[in-house]
C-alpha positions in Angstrom: 23.7 -17.0 4.9 20.7 -16.5 2.6 18.5 -18.1 5.3 19.5 -15.7 7.9 19.2 -12.8 5.5 15.5 -13.7 4.8 14.8 -13.7 8.6 16.5 -10.3 8.9 14.6 -8.7 6.0 11.3 -10.0 7.4 12.1 -8.5 10.8 13.1 -5.2 9.4 10.0 -4.8 7.3 7.6 -5.1 10.2 9.6 -3.1 12.8 7.6 0.0 12.0 4.2 -1.7 12.1 4.3 -3.6 15.4 6.3 -4.2 18.5 8.8 -7.0 18.2 10.8 -8.7 21.0 14.4 -8.7 19.9 16.6 -11.3 21.6 19.7 -10.0 23.3 23.2 -11.0 22.3 26.3 -11.4 24.4 29.4 -10.0 22.8 31.8 -11.0 25.6 35.1 -12.4 24.3 35.3 -15.6 26.3 35.8 -19.2 25.3 32.6 -21.2 24.9 31.9 -23.8 27.6 29.2 -25.7 25.6 28.4 -26.5 22.0 25.3 -24.3 22.3 27.4 -21.3 23.2 29.7 -21.9 20.2 26.7 -22.1 17.8 25.4 -18.8 19.3 28.7 -17.1 18.8 28.9 -18.3 15.2 25.4 -17.0 14.6 26.4 -13.6 15.8 29.4 -13.6 13.5 27.2 -14.6 10.5 24.7 -11.8 11.4 27.4 -9.2 11.5 28.7 -10.4 8.2 25.2 -10.1 6.7 25.1 -6.5 7.7 27.8 -5.8 5.1 26.2 -8.1 2.5 22.6 -7.0 3.0 22.7 -4.1 0.5 23.8 -6.5 -2.3 21.1 -9.0 -1.4 18.4 -6.4 -1.3 19.2 -5.6 -5.0 18.4 -9.1 -6.1 15.4 -10.1 -3.9 13.2 -7.0 -4.0 11.8 -4.5 -6.5 14.7 -2.1 -5.8 16.3 -2.9 -9.1 13.2 -1.9 -11.1 12.8 1.4 -9.2 16.4 2.6 -9.3 16.8 1.8 -13.0 13.6 3.5 -14.0 14.5 6.6 -12.1 17.9 6.6 -13.8 16.2 6.4 -17.2 13.9 9.2 -16.2 16.7 11.5 -15.3 18.5 10.8 -18.6 15.3 11.4 -20.5 14.8 14.7 -18.9 18.4 15.7 -19.5 18.8 17.3 -16.1 22.2 15.8 -15.5 22.6 15.4 -11.7 19.1 16.6 -10.7 17.6 14.9 -8.8 20.9 13.7 -7.1 21.8 10.1 -7.3 21.6 9.7 -3.5 18.0 11.0 -3.5 16.9 8.7 -6.3 18.5 5.7 -4.5 16.8 6.6 -1.2 13.4 7.1 -3.0 13.8 3.7 -4.6 14.7 2.2 -1.2 11.6 3.8 0.5 9.3 2.5 -2.3 10.9 -0.9 -2.0 10.1 -1.1 1.8 6.6 0.1 1.0 6.1 -2.7 -1.5 7.8 -5.4 0.5 6.2 -4.6 3.8 3.2 -6.9 3.3 5.5 -9.7 2.2 7.8 -9.3 5.2 4.8 -9.1 7.6 3.4 -12.3 6.3 6.8 -14.0 6.5 7.1 -12.8 10.1 3.7 -14.0 11.2 4.0 -17.4 9.6 7.7 -18.2 10.2 9.6 -15.9 12.5 7.1 -15.3 15.2 6.3 -19.0 15.9 10.1 -19.6 15.9 10.7 -16.9 18.5 7.9 -18.4 20.6 9.6 -21.8 20.2 6.6 -23.4 18.6 8.5 -24.6 15.5 12.0 -25.6 14.6 14.6 -23.6 12.6 14.1 -25.5 9.3 10.4 -25.2 9.4 10.7 -21.5 10.3 12.9 -20.9 7.3 10.6 -22.7 4.9 7.6 -20.7 6.1 9.5 -17.5 6.2 10.9 -17.8 2.7 7.7 -18.9 1.1 6.1 -15.4 0.9 9.3 -14.1 -0.7 9.3 -17.0 -3.2 5.6 -16.3 -4.1 6.4 -12.6 -4.6 9.4 -13.3 -6.8 7.7 -15.9 -8.9 4.7 -13.7 -9.5 7.1 -11.1 -10.9 9.3 -13.5 -12.9 8.7 -14.5 -16.5 8.3 -18.2 -17.1 10.9 -17.9 -19.9 13.6 -16.6 -17.4 12.7 -19.2 -14.8 12.8 -22.0 -17.4 16.3 -20.8 -18.5 17.9 -21.5 -15.2 16.1 -24.8 -14.8 17.5 -25.9 -18.2 21.0 -24.7 -17.2 20.8 -26.8 -14.0 19.2 -29.6 -15.9 16.4 -29.8 -13.3 12.9 -31.1 -13.7 10.0 -28.6 -13.8 8.7 -27.8 -10.3 5.3 -28.8 -9.2 4.9 -26.2 -6.5 6.5 -22.9 -5.4 8.3 -24.8 -2.6 10.0 -26.9 -5.2 11.8 -23.8 -6.7 15.2 -23.3 -5.0 16.4 -19.8 -4.2 19.5 -20.4 -6.3 17.1 -20.5 -9.3 14.4 -18.0 -8.5 16.8 -15.2 -7.5 18.7 -14.9 -10.9 15.5 -15.4 -12.9 13.8 -12.7 -10.8 16.7 -10.3 -11.4 16.6 -10.8 -15.2 12.9 -10.3 -15.3 13.2 -7.1 -13.2 15.9 -5.8 -15.6 13.8 -6.5 -18.7 10.7 -4.8 -17.1 12.8 -1.8 -16.0 14.3 -1.3 -19.5 10.8 -1.6 -21.1 9.5 1.1 -18.8 12.6 3.2 -19.4 12.1 3.0 -23.2 8.5 4.2 -22.8 9.7 7.1 -20.7 12.2 8.1 -23.3 9.7 8.4 -26.2 7.8 11.6 -25.3 11.0 13.4 -24.3 12.7 12.2 -27.5 9.9 13.7 -29.5 10.3 17.1 -27.8 14.1 17.0 -28.6 13.4 16.2 -32.2 10.8 19.0 -32.6 13.1 21.6 -31.0 16.1 20.4 -33.1 14.0 20.7 -36.3 12.8 24.2 -35.4 16.3 25.4 -34.6 17.6 23.9 -37.9 14.9 25.6 -39.9 15.7 28.9 -38.3 19.4 28.5 -39.1 20.4 28.3 -35.5 22.5 25.1 -35.9 25.2 26.2 -33.4 22.7 26.4 -30.5 22.5 23.1 -28.6 18.9 21.9 -28.8 19.1 20.6 -25.2 19.3 24.1 -23.8 16.0 24.9 -25.5 14.2 21.6 -24.9 15.1 21.2 -21.3 12.7 23.9 -19.9 9.9 22.5 -22.0 10.5 18.9 -20.8 10.5 20.0 -17.2 7.4 22.1 -17.7 5.5 19.2 -19.3 6.7 16.8 -16.6 5.4 19.1 -13.9 2.1 19.8 -15.6 1.2 16.1 -15.9 2.4 15.5 -12.3 5.0 13.2 -13.6 6.3 11.8 -10.2 2.8 10.8 -9.1 2.1 9.2 -12.5 5.4 7.3 -12.7 5.4 6.0 -9.1 1.7 5.0 -9.3 2.2 3.0 -12.4 5.5 1.5 -11.2 3.8 0.1 -8.0 0.7 -0.9 -10.1 3.1 -3.0 -12.4 4.2 -5.1 -9.4 2.0 -8.2 -9.0 
């Protein structure tokens, strides 16, 4: 299932960049006459199943995790409750994910999927060539410590090349690295806004206005500072720059 998902992600990432010939599928409910027809029907069933699993797989194989967590930390640091809405933050994270992953998907399509569609290579070779750009991307953004952790758990020897790293190892290691990176960025985002809250709370306490919630006073100042420094441009620019 992961193999077919890699092929689907690569196709989806390049649909907006170039014309792609999509093979037709027959959904007629008839008994297969040959083994080839049976295999084709099973492939259609697997593809339809992947349509339901794709959102979960996107979380663990792309930079979506980093983006959505950082945006969540940013909203908490600003203290704006449900502004921007969760749906908008998720969609923004998804758009940025496609922006970052498009070169990877294009390379996977050109080296693996396109030759397979043209019947120049077999399925196994097409999968190896298609998944290699994704492996390179995930390994570049994975800490060696996290990668070594899962190799030790599996009691496997250290890999010599990227091709020697199985997806069952690189995917969880990549997720852990993305979580750590996102929390580090979130901590750095919290610091300046925390300073503003502390300053406002100290001023209110010195004025004897202890019953007035400091958040009500600090929120406009935090929003004003965030707008003045062009916060969205700064955060998104640095987020994309942090991806190797």
